[in-house]
C-alpha positions in Angstrom: 76.3 20.4 1.6 76.9 16.9 0.0 75.2 16.2 -3.4 72.2 14.0 -3.7 73.2 10.5 -4.5 71.8 9.4 -8.1 70.1 6.1 -7.6 68.6 4.0 -10.5 65.8 1.7 -9.4 65.8 -1.3 -12.1 63.2 -3.9 -12.8 62.3 -5.7 -15.8 59.5 -3.7 -17.5 59.7 -0.3 -15.1 56.0 -0.9 -14.8 55.7 -1.3 -11.1 58.3 -2.2 -8.5 61.0 0.3 -10.0 58.4 2.9 -10.3 57.2 2.5 -6.8 60.8 2.8 -5.4 61.5 5.9 -7.7 58.3 7.6 -6.2 59.0 6.7 -2.5 62.6 8.0 -2.9 61.4 11.0 -4.3 58.8 11.4 -1.7 60.8 10.6 1.3 64.6 11.2 0.4 64.6 14.1 -2.2 67.2 15.7 -0.1 69.7 12.9 -0.2 68.7 10.8 -3.3 68.2 11.9 -6.8 65.9 8.9 -8.0 65.8 7.6 -11.2 63.9 4.1 -12.5 64.1 2.2 -15.8 63.5 -1.3 -16.9 65.5 -3.8 -19.5 62.4 -3.5 -21.4 59.4 -1.2 -21.2 55.9 -2.5 -20.3 54.0 0.6 -19.5 52.9 2.1 -16.1 51.1 -0.2 -14.3 47.8 1.3 -13.1 47.3 -0.7 -9.9 50.8 0.6 -8.9 49.6 4.1 -9.5 46.4 3.6 -7.4 48.3 2.0 -4.4 50.7 4.5 -4.4 48.0 7.4 -4.6 46.6 5.6 -1.5 49.6 5.9 0.4 50.0 9.9 -0.6 52.4 9.4 -3.6 51.6 10.6 -7.2 53.5 8.4 -9.6 50.8 9.0 -12.5 53.2 11.5 -14.4 55.8 8.9 -14.4 56.5 6.9 -17.6 58.1 3.5 -18.3 61.6 3.6 -19.9 64.5 1.6 -21.0 67.5 2.0 -19.2 69.6 2.9 -22.3 67.3 6.3 -21.9 69.5 7.2 -19.0 72.9 6.0 -20.3 74.1 9.3 -20.1 73.6 9.7 -16.2 76.4 8.8 -13.9 74.7 6.8 -11.0 76.0 6.0 -7.7 74.0 3.3 -7.3 72.0 0.6 -9.3 69.6 -1.1 -7.2 67.8 -4.0 -9.1 64.3 -4.9 -7.6 63.3 -7.9 -9.5 65.3 -11.2 -10.1 65.4 -10.7 -13.8 66.6 -7.5 -13.8 69.5 -8.6 -11.5 70.4 -11.3 -13.7 70.2 -9.1 -16.8 71.7 -5.8 -15.1 73.5 -4.1 -18.0 77.1 -2.5 -17.8 77.1 1.1 -16.3 80.1 3.3 -16.9 81.7 4.8 -14.0 81.8 3.7 -10.4 78.1 2.7 -9.9 77.9 0.3 -7.3 75.0 -2.4 -7.6 72.9 -3.8 -5.1 69.9 -6.3 -5.2 67.0 -6.0 -3.2 64.3 -8.3 -4.8 60.7 -7.8 -4.1 57.7 -10.1 -4.9 55.9 -9.2 -8.3 52.4 -7.8 -7.7 51.0 -8.5 -11.1 52.1 -12.1 -10.6 50.9 -12.4 -7.4 47.4 -10.6 -8.4 46.9 -13.0 -11.3 45.0 -15.4 -9.7 42.8 -12.8 -7.4 39.2 -13.3 -7.3 38.7 -9.7 -6.5 40.2 -6.1 -7.2 40.7 -5.9 -3.4 42.4 -9.1 -3.3 44.5 -8.0 -6.2 45.2 -4.8 -4.7 46.3 -6.2 -1.3 49.4 -7.7 -3.1 50.1 -4.4 -4.4 49.8 -2.7 -0.9 52.0 -5.2 0.6 54.8 -4.9 -1.9 54.4 -1.1 -1.6 54.7 -1.2 2.1 57.9 -3.2 1.8 59.6 -0.8 -0.9 58.7 2.0 1.4 60.3 0.3 4.2 63.5 -0.3 2.2 63.5 3.2 0.8 63.3 4.7 4.3 66.4 2.9 5.3 68.1 4.7 2.5 71.0 6.0 2.0 72.4 4.3 4.9 72.2 0.4 3.7 73.6 1.6 0.4 76.6 2.8 1.8 77.5 -0.2 4.1 
């Protein structure tokens, strides 16, 4: 049996999008992907991201925000940046890690002007669904 691909989902603060991607990958693709997430910085786990993932049946409440340097000893097959800043600032990874950028809107930025909590959560839910769709297509689109 082929070993799972080690995939790092990288974002600026490892608070929302990369956490969602790791959660979906562990939920949907645990047999083919060994998923990790990290950030260029740490911003703490976003409570709204935890909430919408729980609504979708995925518990990320035990995750924690971590810097990419904490994972420096892991030989990744793929590093997937999920935000523009991480893509532009992506650190060097030793070995043969292939890099891929798949940008998703930033829910906290979108929700900043929301008039209600439900309106704010709608942004998180949309991005959560988009990330789920991307993860569902893995690993095929990584290996193209």
